[in-house]
C-alpha positions in Angstrom: -14.3 -33.9 -0.1 -11.9 -35.6 -2.6 -10.2 -32.0 -3.0 -9.8 -32.0 1.0 -8.7 -35.3 1.3 -5.7 -34.7 -1.5 -4.9 -31.6 0.2 -4.9 -33.2 3.4 -2.4 -36.0 2.7 -0.2 -33.9 0.9 0.4 -31.3 3.9 1.0 -34.6 6.3 5.1 -35.0 4.8 5.3 -31.8 6.4 4.0 -32.5 10.0 6.0 -35.8 10.4 9.0 -34.3 8.4 12.4 -34.8 10.1 15.5 -33.6 8.8 17.5 -30.1 7.9 14.8 -27.8 8.3 12.5 -29.9 10.3 11.4 -27.0 12.8 10.3 -24.4 10.2 8.5 -27.7 8.1 6.6 -28.2 11.2 5.8 -24.9 11.4 4.4 -24.6 8.2 2.7 -27.6 8.0 0.7 -28.5 11.2 -1.2 -25.5 11.6 -2.3 -26.2 7.7 -3.2 -29.6 8.1 -4.8 -28.7 11.5 -7.1 -25.9 9.6 -7.7 -28.0 6.7 -9.3 -31.2 9.2 -11.1 -28.5 11.1 -12.2 -26.8 7.6 -13.7 -29.9 6.8 -15.0 -31.4 9.8 -16.9 -27.9 10.3 -18.6 -28.4 6.7 -19.1 -32.1 6.9 -21.1 -31.7 10.1 -21.5 -28.1 11.4 -23.1 -26.9 8.6 -25.5 -29.5 8.2 -26.8 -29.6 11.8 -27.0 -25.9 11.8 -29.5 -26.1 8.7 -32.0 -28.4 10.5 -32.3 -26.5 13.3 -34.1 -23.2 11.7 -36.9 -25.7 10.5 -39.3 -26.8 13.1 -39.9 -30.4 14.2 -44.2 -30.6 13.3 -42.8 -29.3 10.1 -40.2 -32.1 9.8 -43.3 -35.1 10.5 -45.6 -33.0 8.1 -47.0 -35.8 5.4 -46.9 -35.5 1.9 -49.9 -34.7 0.0 -51.3 -37.6 -1.4 -50.4 -37.4 -5.7 -53.0 -37.2 -8.4 -53.6 -39.9 -10.6 -52.5 -39.1 -14.4 -55.1 -38.7 -16.6 -55.6 -42.1 -19.0 -55.2 -41.7 -22.6 -57.1 -44.0 -24.8 
């Protein structure tokens, strides 16, 4: 995530560029900026939700089996 945020902040000056060649910088920066934000959002939220769907609700609520006591040494 730190790499993604660093990349997004690094591309941000292209999105808000002013002056000479402003149009070409916006043309490059905006899709890259938006794509990286979308990819980060998909990676954070959508993939985690999709991983929980196949697991049936009953399996998530199943209690853990009791742990056996370790043998004591004298």
